[in-house]
ROBA-968116 format. One record per atom (N, C-alpha, C, O): x, z, y. Coordinates in steps of 0.1 Angstrom, whole numbers, padded with zeros to 4 digits, always signed. Layout:
XZY;...
***
This chain:
+0007+0003-0011;-0001+0002+0001;+0008-0005+0010;+0019-0005+0007;+0005-0010+0022;+0014-0011+0035;+0009+0002+0043;-0001+0009+0041;+0021+0004+0053;+0011+0017+0062;+0003+0008+0072;+0001+0014+0083;-0001-0005+0072;-0010-0005+0084;-0026-0001+0071;-0038+0003+0074;-0021-0003+0061;-0033+0000+0048;-0039+0018+0047;-0050+0023+0047;-0023+0023+0049;-0027+0039+0051;-0033+0046+0061;-0038+0058+0062;-0033+0033+0070;-0034+0040+0085;-0048+0033+0087;-0053+0033+0098;-0052+0028+0079;-0069+0022+0081;-0078+0031+0074;-0088+0036+0078;-0071+0032+0061;-0078+0043+0053;-0078+0054+0060;-0089+0059+0061;-0069+0062+0066;-0066+0073+0068;-0078+0078+0079;-0082+0089+0080;-0083+0062+0090;-0087+0064+0099;-0100+0065+0093;-0107+0073+0098;-0104+0058+0083;-0121+0055+0082;-0126+0070+0071;-0138+0071+0070;-0117+0079+0065;-0113+0093+0061;-0116+0103+0070;-0124+0113+0068;-0110+0101+0079;-0113+0111+0095;-0128+0109+0096;-0135+0119+0097;-0134+0095+0098;-0142+0090+0102;-0156+0104+0096;-0163+0112+0102;-0154+0099+0084;-0167+0104+0075;-0162+0114+0076;-0169+0120+0084;-0150+0125+0070;-0149+0136+0074;-0154+0144+0085;-0162+0154+0084;-0151+0140+0098;-0152+0148+0113;-0164+0144+0116;-0173+0152+0117;-0165+0129+0119;-0176+0127+0127;-0193+0130+0123;-0203+0131+0129;-0188+0129+0110;-0203+0135+0105;-0206+0151+0107;-0217+0156+0105;-0198+0155+0110;-0199+0167+0111;-0204+0172+0129;-0209+0182+0134;-0200+0159+0136;-0206+0165+0149;-0221+0165+0152;-0229+0160+0144;-0225+0171+0164;-0240+0166+0167;-0244+0154+0169;-0237+0146+0175;-0255+0151+0165;-0258+0139+0172;-0255+0131+0184;-0250+0120+0186;-0261+0140+0193;-0253+0139+0211;-0246+0136+0215;-0245+0128+0225;-0236+0142+0207;-0223+0142+0209;-0214+0134+0203;-0203+0132+0207;-0220+0125+0187;-0215+0111+0183;-0222+0100+0187;-0220+0089+0181;-0230+0101+0198;-0235+0084+0201;-0228+0088+0216;-0225+0079+0223;-0225+0103+0222;-0213+0098+0235;-0199+0091+0231;-0192+0083+0237;-0197+0099+0216;-0180+0094+0212;-0182+0080+0209;-0172+0073+0214;-0191+0073+0203;-0190+0059+0201;-0191+0053+0213;-0184+0044+0216;-0203+0058+0223;-0202+0045+0236;-0189+0046+0244;-0186+0037+0251;-0182+0055+0243;-0169+0058+0249;-0160+0046+0245;-0154+0037+0251;-0160+0051+0230;-0151+0043+0224;-0155+0024+0223;-0147+0014+0224;-0169+0024+0222;-0171+0007+0223;-0168+0006+0236;-0162-0004+0237;-0170+0015+0252;-0163+0011+0265;-0150+0009+0263;-0146-0001+0268;-0141+0017+0255;-0128+0011+0260;-0121-0001+0256;-0112-0007+0262;-0128-0005+0241;-0132-0012+0230;-0129-0031+0243;-0121-0040+0243;-0141-0026+0250;-0145-0032+0256;-0141-0041+0266;-0143-0053+0268;-0134-0028+0273;-0127-0029+0287;-0111-0038+0282;-0105-0045+0290;-0109-0035+0269;-0089-0037+0267;-0093-0054+0263;-0083-0061+0265;-0107-0061+0257;-0104-0075+0256;-0100-0078+0248;-0096-0089+0248;-0099-0070+0235;-0090-0078+0225;-0098-0087+0214;-0110-0086+0212;-0093-0093+0209;-0097-0105+0200;-0109-0105+0192;-0114-0116+0187;-0115-0091+0189;-0130-0090+0180;-0139-0092+0191;-0149-0100+0190;-0136-0083+0208;-0141-0087+0214;-0147-0101+0223;-0159-0104+0226;-0137-0108+0224;-0139-0117+0225;-0142-0131+0219;-0142-0141+0225;-0145-0128+0206;-0146-0138+0192;-0163-0135+0194;-0171-0145+0193;-0169-0119+0198;-0181-0118+0198;-0186-0123+0210;-0198-0127+0211;-0178-0123+0219;-0185-0130+0232;-0187-0146+0231;-0197-0152+0235;-0175-0151+0225;-0177-0163+0222;-0190-0170+0213;-0197-0180+0214;-0189-0158+0202;-0205-0158+0195;-0217-0158+0199;-0226-0164+0193;-0218-0152+0212;-0228-0149+0218;-0231-0161+0229;-0239-0162+0238;-0222-0168+0226;-0224-0175+0242;-0229-0191+0232;-0235-0199+0239;-0228-0195+0216;-0240-0202+0207;-0253-0196+0209;-0263-0203+0209;-0253-0183+0211;-0266-0177+0205;-0276-0177+0222;-0288-0180+0224;-0267-0174+0232;-0276-0178+0241;-0269-0184+0254;-0264-0178+0264;-0270-0201+0250;-0264-0213+0257;-0264-0210+0274;-0255-0211+0282;-0274-0209+0275;-0271-0208+0291;-0271-0197+0299;-0276-0197+0310;-0261-0185+0292;-0255-0176+0299;-0247-0176+0306;-0238-0183+0304;-0248-0168+0317;-0235-0170+0326;-0223-0161+0322;-0224-0152+0313;-0212-0163+0328;-0203-0155+0323;-0201-0135+0322;-0197-0126+0314;-0209-0138+0337;-0213-0122+0337;-0222-0120+0330;-0223-0107+0329;-0233-0126+0322;-0243-0122+0314;-0235-0121+0300;-0238-0111+0293;-0227-0128+0297;-0217-0131+0285;-0214-0113+0281;-0217-0107+0271;-0205-0108+0296;-0200-0096+0295;-0209-0087+0294;-0208-0077+0286;-0219-0088+0301;-0228-0080+0294;-0235-0079+0278;-0239-0069+0272;-0234-0087+0276;-0237-0090+0265;-0229-0081+0255;-0232-0072+0247;-0219-0087+0257;-0205-0082+0246;-0201-0067+0251;-0195-0060+0244;-0204-0064+0261;-0206-0047+0262;-0216-0043+0255;-0213-0034+0246;-0228-0046+0255;-0234-0038+0247;-0235-0043+0235;-0246-0039+0230;-0229-0048+0229;-0230-0061+0214;-0218-0043+0208;-0219-0036+0199;-0207-0044+0221;-0199-0035+0211;-0202-0020+0211;-0195-0012+0205;-0212-0017+0217;-0221-0002+0221;-0229-0004+0208;-0229+0006+0200;-0234-0012+0203;-0244-0015+0194;-0235-0011+0179;-0237-0002+0171;-0225-0020+0178;-0216-0023+0170;-0208-0006+0165;-0206-0003+0154;-0205+0002+0175;-0202+0014+0174;-0211+0027+0169;-0208+0036+0162;-0226+0021+0176;-0234+0031+0173;-0239+0029+0157;-0246+0038+0152;-0235+0018+0147;-0238+0011+0138;-0226+0022+0132;-0230+0032+0126;-0213+0021+0133;-0203+0031+0129;-0205+0048+0131;-0202+0056+0122;-0210+0052+0145;-0209+0066+0143;-0224+0070+0129;-0223+0078+0121;-0233+0064+0130;-0244+0064+0125;-0240+0065+0110;-0243+0075+0103;-0234+0056+0105;-0227+0054+0094;-0221+0063+0087;-0225+0066+0076;-0209+0070+0093;-0200+0080+0088;-0211+0093+0090;-0206+0102+0083;-0222+0097+0097;-0227+0107+0099;-0241+0103+0088;-0250+0110+0091;-0242+0096+0080;-0257+0093+0075;-0254+0102+0060;-0265+0107+0055;-0242+0105+0054;-0244+0113+0045;-0245+0125+0047;-0242+0132+0038;-0247+0130+0059;-0247+0147+0063;-0267+0143+0067;-0274+0153+0069;-0275+0132+0068;-0283+0134+0073;-0297+0141+0061;-0297+0140+0049;-0303+0144+0065;-0314+0150+0059;-0323+0138+0053;-0320+0126+0054;-0331+0141+0047;-0342+0130+0041;-0352+0128+0053;-0356+0117+0058;-0354+0136+0056;-0366+0134+0070;-0358+0125+0083;-0361+0114+0088;-0347+0132+0085;-0342+0123+0095;-0337+0112+0093;-0335+0104+0103;-0334+0107+0076;-0336+0090+0075;-0347+0086+0073;-0347+0074+0074;-0362+0092+0069;-0372+0089+0069;-0379+0086+0083;-0389+0079+0085;-0372+0093+0092;-0377+0090+0107;-0371+0082+0117;-0373+0081+0129;-0359+0076+0108;-0347+0065+0118;-0354+0055+0117;-0355+0051+0128;-0359+0048+0111;-0362+0032+0109;-0380+0035+0108;-0387+0044+0104;-0383+0021+0113;-0394+0018+0118;-0400+0005+0114;-0401-0001+0125;-0404-0004+0106;-0401-0017+0094;-0418-0022+0096;-0427-0017+0091;-0418-0036+0106;-0431-0043+0107;-0429-0052+0091;-0419-0056+0086;-0442-0052+0089;-0448-0064+0081;-0441-0057+0064;-0438-0064+0054;-0440-0048+0065;-0431-0043+0053;-0442-0044+0039;-0441-0037+0029;-0452-0053+0042;-0464-0055+0030;-0460-0066+0021;-0465-0068+0010;-0448-0075+0028;-0438-0082+0017;-0434-0078+0007;-0437-0081-0005;-0428-0070+0011;-0419-0064-0002;-0430-0055-0009;-0433-0060-0020;-0436-0041-0005;-0439-0037-0012;-0453-0047-0020;-0453-0044-0032;-0460-0054-0018;-0468-0061-0025;-0461-0070-0034;-0467-0074-0044;-0450-0073-0031;-0443-0085-0045;-0438-0075-0053;-0437-0080-0065;-0431-0060-0051;-0428-0056-0059;-0440-0047-0070;-0437-0039-0079;-0452-0050-0065;-0464-0045-0069;-0465-0051-0077;-0466-0045-0088;-0465-0069-0077;-0469-0074-0081;-0458-0077-0093;-0460-0088-0100;-0449-0070-0097;-0442-0069-0108;-0430-0083-0108;-0424-0089-0117;-0430-0085-0092;-0418-0095-0093;-0408-0088-0090;-0411-0076-0089;-0392-0090-0088;-0383-0090-0084;-0382-0095-0069;-0386-0107-0068;-0378-0089-0058;-0374-0089-0047;-0362-0095-0043;-0354-0086-0046;-0357-0104-0038;-0344-0101-0030;-0345-0105-0012;-0347-0116-0006;-0343-0089-0005;-0338-0088+0008;-0326-0096+0013;-0314-0092+0010;-0328-0105+0021;-0315-0107+0027;-0311-0109+0041;-0320-0113+0048;-0301-0106+0046;-0303-0100+0061;-0287-0103+0067;-0276-0105+0062;-0292-0103+0082;-0276-0108+0090;-0268-0096+0093;-0271-0084+0090;-0260-0098+0097;-0255-0083+0102;-0258-0081+0115;-0252-0084+0125;-0272-0074+0115;-0278-0071+0128;-0279-0053+0127;-0281-0048+0116;-0277-0046+0138;-0282-0031+0137;-0274-0028+0126;-0263-0034+0123;-0280-0017+0118;-0271-0010+0103;-0284-0013+0091;-0296-0011+0088;-0274-0019+0088;-0280-0023+0071;-0279-0012+0062;-0288-0008+0054;-0268-0006+0063;-0267+0008+0055;-0275+0021+0059;-0275+0031+0053;-0283+0018+0072;-0296+0029+0075;-0306+0024+0070;-0315+0032+0066;-0308+0011+0069;-0319+0004+0063;-0319+0003+0047;-0330+0001+0040;-0308+0004+0041;-0308+0010+0025;-0310+0020+0024;-0317+0021+0014;-0306+0033+0031;-0308+0044+0029;-0323+0050+0029;-0329+0057+0021;-0327+0042+0042;-0343+0043+0045;-0351+0038+0031;-0359+0045+0025;-0348+0025+0026;-0355+0025+0016;-0353+0026+0002;-0359+0022-0008;-0343+0035+0004;-0343+0047-0009;-0347+0057-0012;-0351+0062-0023;-0346+0062+0003;-0352+0077+0006;-0368+0077+0008;-0376+0084+0001;-0370+0068+0018;-0388+0071+0024;-0394+0060+0015;-0406+0060+0016;-0391+0052+0007;-0399+0041-0001;-0397+0047-0017;-0404+0044-0027;-0386+0054-0015;-0385+0058-0032;-0380+0048-0039;-0379+0053-0051;-0375+0035-0040;-0371+0025-0046;-0354+0020-0048;-0348+0012-0041;-0351+0023-0054;-0335+0016-0060;-0334+0006-0053;-0344+0002-0048;-0323+0001-0053;-0319-0012-0054;-0301-0013-0056;-0293-0004-0057;-0300-0027-0057;-0289-0036-0061;-0282-0040-0047;-0288-0046-0039;-0268-0037-0044;-0261-0049-0034;-0250-0051-0037;-0248-0042-0046;-0242-0056-0035;-0230-0067-0036;-0216-0062-0023;-0214-0070-0013;-0208-0050-0025;-0194-0051-0017;-0184-0058-0016;-0178-0062-0026;-0180-0062-0005;-0167-0074-0007;-0152-0062-0007;-0150-0052+0000;-0146-0071-0018;-0136-0061-0018;-0127-0062-0006;-0122-0073-0001;-0125-0045-0003;-0113-0045+0006;-0098-0040+0004;-0096-0034-0006;-0090-0043+0012;-0075-0036+0011;-0078-0023+0023;-0086-0024+0032;-0071-0014+0022;-0062-0008+0008;-0077-0009-0001;-0088-0011+0004;-0074-0007-0020;-0084-0003-0025;-0089+0009-0026;-0095+0013-0035;-0085+0017-0015;-0090+0029-0017;-0100+0029-0007;-0110+0035-0008;-0097+0022+0004;-0111+0019+0014;-0123+0012+0008;-0134+0014+0013;-0121+0003-0002;-0131-0001-0011;-0136+0012-0018;-0144+0019-0013;-0133+0013-0023;-0136+0029-0032;-0146+0039-0022;-0155+0046-0025;-0139+0037-0011;-0148+0046+0001;-0163+0043+0005;-0174+0049+0005;-0158+0031+0008;-0172+0024+0007;-0182+0022-0005;-0194+0019-0003;-0177+0023-0016;-0187+0020-0028;-0196+0037-0030;-0208+0039-0031;-0184+0047-0029;-0190+0062-0032;-0200+0064-0019;-0210+0072-0021;-0199+0058-0007;-0202+0059+0004;-0218+0053+0000;-0228+0060+0003;-0219+0043-0005;-0235+0036-0009;-0240+0038-0018;-0252+0037-0019;-0230+0041-0029;-0237+0049-0038;-0246+0060-0034;-0258+0062-0037;-0236+0070-0025;-0243+0085-0024;-0254+0083-0014;-0259+0093-0008;-0259+0068-0011;-0268+0067-0003;-0281+0063-0011;-0292+0062-0007;-0278+0061-0021;-0285+0055-0031;-0288+0043-0038;-0298+0041-0044;-0276+0031-0035;-0278+0021-0041;-0268+0018-0054;-0259+0026-0057;-0271+0010-0059;-0262+0007-0068;-0248-0009-0062;-0251-0019-0056;-0237-0007-0065;-0232-0011-0057;-0221-0020-0067;-0216-0015-0077;-0219-0029-0064;-0214-0041-0074;-0203-0049-0067;-0207-0054-0057;-0189-0053-0070;-0180-0056-0065;-0187-0075-0062;-0194-0083-0068;-0180-0075-0049;-0185-0093-0048;-0172-0103-0055;-0173-0116-0054;-0162-0098-0061;-0154-0108-0068;-0158-0105-0084;-0155-0109-0095;-0164-0099-0082;-0167-0096-0101;-0176-0108-0102;-0186-0112-0095;-0167-0114-0115;-0179-0124-0121;-0194-0121-0125;-0204-0129-0124;-0193-0110-0131;-0207-0110-0138;-0217-0100-0124;-0227-0094-0127;-0213-0101-0115;-0221-0097-0103;-0236-0104-0100;-0246-0099-0095;-0234-0120-0105;-0247-0127-0103;-0258-0128-0117;-0269-0133-0117;-0253-0124-0124;-0258-0118-0137;-0265-0106-0139;-0277-0106-0142;-0256-0095-0137;-0261-0086-0132;-0273-0087-0124;-0284-0085-0129;-0272-0092-0108;-0280-0091-0100;-0297-0095-0106;-0308-0089-0106;-0292-0108-0113;-0308-0116-0119;-0313-0107-0131;-0325-0108-0131;-0311-0101-0136;-0316-0093-0147;-0319-0084-0143;-0323-0078-0153;-0321-0072-0130;-0324-0066-0119;-0330-0072-0116;-0340-0066-0118;-0333-0083-0110;-0345-0090-0105;-0359-0096-0118;-0371-0099-0115;-0354-0096-0131;-0359-0098-0138;-0369-0086-0146;-0380-0086-0152;-0360-0078-0141;-0367-0063-0145;-0375-0059-0133;-0375-0047-0130;-0384-0068-0125;-0390-0062-0117;-0384-0055-0102;-0392-0050-0095;-0367-0057-0100;-0360-0046-0090;-0358-0050-0075;-0367-0057-0069;-0351-0048-0073;-0350-0052-0058;-0335-0052-0060;-0329-0046-0068;-0329-0062-0047;-0318-0067-0043;-0318-0071-0031;-0324-0081-0027;-0306-0061-0021;-0299-0065-0014;-0288-0071-0010;-0278-0068-0015;-0289-0081+0001;-0279-0088+0004;-0274-0090+0020;-0284-0090+0028;-0260-0093+0026;-0264-0094+0039;-0257-0105+0036;-0249-0105+0027;-0260-0115+0043;-0263-0129+0036;-0259-0140+0055;-0267-0149+0053;-0254-0142+0064;-0251-0143+0072;-0238-0150+0075;-0237-0156+0085;-0226-0147+0061;-0217-0155+0065;-0208-0155+0053;-0205-0145+0046;-0205-0168+0051;-0196-0175+0037;-0187-0182+0041;-0189-0192+0048;-0174-0177+0037;-0164-0186+0037;-0161-0192+0024;-0152-0200+0025;-0164-0193+0014;-0161-0196+0002;-0164-0211-0003;-0165-0219+0006;-0164-0215-0013;-0162-0235-0010;-0180-0232-0017;-0188-0241-0013;-0185-0223-0025;-0198-0226-0027;-0210-0222-0014;-0223-0221-0015;-0205-0220-0007;-0212-0217+0003;-0222-0227+0010;-0217-0238+0009;-0234-0229+0016;-0242-0236+0016;-0241-0239+0034;-0245-0230+0041;-0235-0256+0039;-0240-0254+0053;-0251-0256+0058;-0259-0264+0052;-0256-0249+0068;-0265-0250+0077;-0263-0255+0093;-0253-0258+0098;-0275-0257+0099;-0275-0255+0112;-0279-0239+0119;-0288-0230+0118;-0271-0241+0123;-0276-0223+0130;-0272-0226+0147;-0263-0233+0151;-0280-0221+0154;-0278-0223+0173;-0265-0235+0173;-0254-0235+0178;-0270-0244+0168;-0270-0259+0168;-0258-0267+0166;-0257-0279+0169;-0249-0259+0157;-0235-0260+0146;-0238-0258+0139;-0248-0251+0138;-0231-0261+0127;-0228-0261+0115;-0223-0248+0112;-0215-0244+0120;-0225-0241+0105;-0220-0226+0101;-0220-0225+0082;-0228-0233+0077;-0216-0221+0076;-0218-0219+0060;-0220-0207+0061;-0214-0198+0068;-0234-0204+0050;-0240-0195+0044;-0240-0193+0028;-0238-0202+0019;-0243-0179+0025;-0243-0179+0010;-0251-0185+0001;-0262-0184+0006;-0252-0192-0011;-0259-0197-0016;-0267-0190-0029;-0273-0197-0037;-0265-0176-0029;-0265-0166-0041;-0281-0160-0034;-0287-0154-0042;-0285-0161-0026;-0300-0155-0023;-0310-0166-0030;-0320-0164-0038;-0306-0178-0024;-0320-0189-0031;-0317-0193-0040;-0324-0202-0044;-0307-0190-0049;-0301-0194-0064;-0310-0182-0073;-0319-0184-0082;-0303-0167-0063;-0313-0164-0079;-0327-0161-0073;-0332-0152-0080;-0334-0164-0064;-0344-0162-0062;-0352-0176-0067;-0365-0177-0068;-0342-0188-0071;-0352-0196-0082;-0348-0198-0098;-0352-0208-0105;-0338-0187-0104;-0335-0185-0113;-0344-0178-0119;-0347-0179-0130;-0349-0170-0110;-0354-0158-0115;-0369-0154-0113;-0374-0145-0119;-0376-0163-0100;-0391-0161-0097;-0389-0148-0090;-0399-0144-0085;-0380-0142-0088;-0380-0134-0075;-0382-0137-0061;-0375-0146-0057;-0391-0131-0049;-0397-0134-0038;-0380-0133-0031;-0370-0127-0035;-0381-0143-0020;-0365-0144-0011;-0372-0143+0004;-0378-0151+0010;-0369-0127+0008;-0379-0123+0019;-0364-0119+0029;-0356-0111+0025;-0365-0126+0040;-0356-0124+0051;-0356-0110+0062;-0366-0110+0070;-0348-0102+0062;-0353-0089+0067;-0340-0090+0083;-0328-0093+0082;-0346-0088+0092;-0340-0086+0107;-0342-0073+0109;-0352-0067+0104;-0329-0066+0117;-0331-0052+0124;-0323-0055+0141;-0316-0064+0146;-0329-0043+0146;-0327-0045+0161;-0325-0031+0165;-0328-0024+0155;-0321-0025+0176;-0319-0011+0179;-0330-0016+0193;-0334-0027+0197;-0332-0002+0198;-0339-0002+0211;-0335+0013+0218;-0330+0022+0211;-0339+0015+0229;-0334+0028+0237;-0338+0043+0229;-0337+0055+0233;-0341+0040+0220;-0347+0052+0211;-0338+0054+0198;-0331+0045+0194;-0338+0066+0193;-0329+0067+0183;-0335+0065+0166;-0333+0071+0155;-0346+0051+0170;-0353+0047+0155;-0346+0036+0155;-0344+0029+0165;-0343+0033+0147;-0340+0019+0144;-0353+0007+0141;-0361+0014+0134;-0359-0007+0144;-0370-0012+0143;-0363-0022+0132;-0351-0023+0131;-0374-0029+0124;-0371-0039+0117;-0383-0048+0111;-0395-0044+0110;-0379-0060+0108;-0392-0070+0104;-0388-0071+0088;-0376-0071+0085;-0399-0073+0079;-0398-0085+0071;-0404-0096+0073;-0416-0097+0074;-0394-0109+0073;-0404-0119+0073;-0410-0125+0060;-0405-0121+0050;-0420-0136+0060;-0426-0138+0052;-0420-0142+0042;-0408-0142+0045;-0421-0148+0026;-0416-0151+0015;-0409-0170+0020;-0414-0179+0027;-0398-0170+0014;-0389-0188+0017;-0397-0188+0004;-0398-0179-0005;-0403-0199+0004;-0410-0202-0010;-0396-0221-0014;-0391-0231-0008;-0396-0215-0027;-0390-0227-0038;-0394-0236-0038;-0405-0236-0044;-0392-0252-0031;-0390-0266-0028;-0398-0264-0045;-0394-0257-0054;-0413-0277-0046;-0415-0281-0059;-0405-0288-0064;-0400-0285-0074;-0400-0299-0055;-0392-0312-0059;-0376-0308-0055;-0373-0300-0046;-0369-0315-0060;-0353-0314-0060;-0343-0312-0066;-0346-0307-0077;-0334-0313-0065;-0326-0307-0075;-0323-0295-0071;-0327-0292-0060;-0313-0282-0079;-0313-0274-0076;-0305-0272-0063;-0309-0265-0053;-0294-0279-0062;-0289-0282-0049;-0295-0285-0038;-0291-0282-0027;-0305-0291-0042;-0313-0295-0029;-0324-0286-0024;-0329-0287-0013;-0328-0275-0035;-0333-0262-0031;-0327-0254-0026;-0331-0246-0017;-0318-0254-0031;-0308-0243-0021;-0301-0246-0014;-0289-0241-0015;-0305-0257-0004;-0301-0262+0008;-0314-0257+0019;-0312-0251+0029;-0327-0263+0013;-0337-0262+0023;-0341-0248+0022;-0347-0244+0032;-0336-0238+0011;-0341-0219+0014;-0329-0219+0019;-0332-0209+0026;-0319-0221+0022;-0311-0212+0028;-0309-0215+0042;-0304-0207+0051;-0314-0228+0045;-0316-0231+0060;-0328-0225+0068;-0328-0220+0079;-0341-0226+0058;-0347-0212+0062;-0344-0199+0064;-0348-0192+0073;-0335-0196+0053;-0332-0180+0058;-0324-0180+0074;-0327-0173+0083;-0315-0189+0074;-0307-0191+0086;-0316-0191+0098;-0313-0186+0109;-0328-0198+0096;-0335-0199+0107;-0342-0186+0109;-0343-0182+0121;-0348-0178+0099;-0353-0168+0103;-0342-0158+0108;-0344-0149+0115;-0331-0161+0103;-0321-0150+0110;-0318-0151+0125;-0318-0140+0132;-0316-0166+0132;-0318-0172+0139;-0326-0164+0151;-0323-0159+0162;-0337-0166+0145;-0353-0163+0150;-0347-0143+0157;-0345-0138+0169;-0345-0137+0146;-0342-0124+0149;-0329-0123+0160;-0331-0118+0171;-0319-0127+0156;-0306-0129+0161;-0307-0132+0185;-0303-0128+0196;-0315-0139+0178;-0322-0148+0196;-0328-0136+0204;-0328-0134+0216;-0332-0129+0194;-0344-0117+0198;-0338-0105+0203;-0344-0098+0211;-0323-0102+0197;-0315-0090+0201;-0301-0097+0194;-0293-0093+0185;-0300-0106+0202;-0282-0110+0204;-0272-0097+0204;-0262-0097+0197;-0275-0085+0212;-0267-0075+0213;-0264-0071+0201;-0252-0070+0199;-0273-0066+0189;-0273-0059+0181;-0267-0068+0169;-0266-0061+0158;-0263-0081+0169;-0254-0087+0162;-0239-0084+0166;-0233-0086+0176;-0236-0079+0150;-0220-0076+0149;-0211-0084+0144;-0204-0080+0134;-0208-0096+0150;-0206-0106+0141;-0191-0109+0151;-0192-0117+0160;-0179-0102+0147;-0167-0103+0154;-0158-0112+0148;-0146-0113+0152;-0162-0118+0140;-0152-0128+0133;-0161-0145+0134;-0172-0149+0138;-0150-0150+0130;-0155-0166+0135;-0166-0171+0123;-0164-0167+0112;-0176-0179+0126;-0187-0183+0115;-0184-0196+0114;-0179-0200+0104;-0188-0206+0127;-0194-0218+0126;-0179-0230+0124;-0168-0229+0130;-0182-0235+0118;-0171-0242+0110;-0160-0249+0119;-0148-0251+0117;-0170-0253+0131;-0159-0258+0141;-0149-0247+0148;-0139-0249+0155;-0154-0233+0143;-0144-0224+0149;-0134-0222+0138;-0122-0220+0142;-0135-0222+0128;-0128-0216+0112;-0117-0234+0113;-0105-0234+0112;-0123-0242+0115;-0112-0254+0113;-0104-0254+0127;-0110-0252+0138;-0090-0254+0126;-0078-0255+0136;-0079-0269+0142;-0078-0272+0154;-0083-0278+0130;-0081-0292+0137;-0088-0297+0149;-0083-0303+0159;-0102-0292+0145;-0116-0300+0153;-0109-0292+0169;-0109-0299+0180;-0105-0280+0169;-0101-0271+0184;-0087-0264+0177;-0085-0254+0171;-0080-0271+0180;-0066-0263+0184;-0068-0244+0192;-0067-0233+0186;-0071-0246+0204;-0073-0234+0210;-0080-0224+0207;-0076-0213+0209;-0096-0226+0200;-0101-0218+0188;-0096-0213+0179;-0098-0201+0176;-0086-0222+0170;-0081-0217+0161;-0070-0208+0162;-0063-0204+0153;-0069-0204+0173;-0058-0197+0177;-0063-0182+0179;-0057-0171+0177;-0076-0185+0185;-0082-0170+0187;-0088-0162+0175;-0093-0151+0176;
***
């Protein structure tokens, strides 16, 4: 393990051991202070966040983009402060911390004996949403975690999410898709963050006027198991409560090859994500490059260095 990896692991460990003990008002103030300091430094992540917001709000002035990126960093640090403190929250605090519109799409699908795939973008706090599902709805679910370095950091995240009631599978495991399919065929719930895929198997979609790549997994799982595919979007307001919406099911096309059906369904998923992101851009925590024109330095060398 490198010195940088040891430092990263230690900082996350400090967050979970120390921030979780803070009173909530103190954690809120700390998160906002860190966010504002990071925003003022104008580092790579803040600049990328601002560049991504320029796609979402193309007519925004530089001043408006700066306001958005500041609000975005505050939202991002709210996510982290909540996540560090979530293991110490009572069941009552978790239940009171989320309010979801159109929840019947999820509950009706599960009641009908169908599996359900919930697909989310990086909006607000997806970990809090998961804790609310297992606590307020008493519904277990399975998800996938990206392999992180160092391995000890990955283990921390797995233990954290398992502690919130989730079954967590490694993203790079070849058996993950099969396990998810089995859970769905048994009428279970699968939750996947699905707005960014850099693998060769990702599906190209039109997203805010340009081409991006999103994972094929949610659409493929729905096709192969008969499960419902439901987009979910989340957002914050000025209250301590996170809001959410379960969007209507994305139907499997009646005709076409598997690849064609997957493309149509993933585009519909991207469109639902875009609706939620456009409504609450400051809560979209995308501090990485996403669009293919940003990922390929040959298309724009200046962007490739950012």
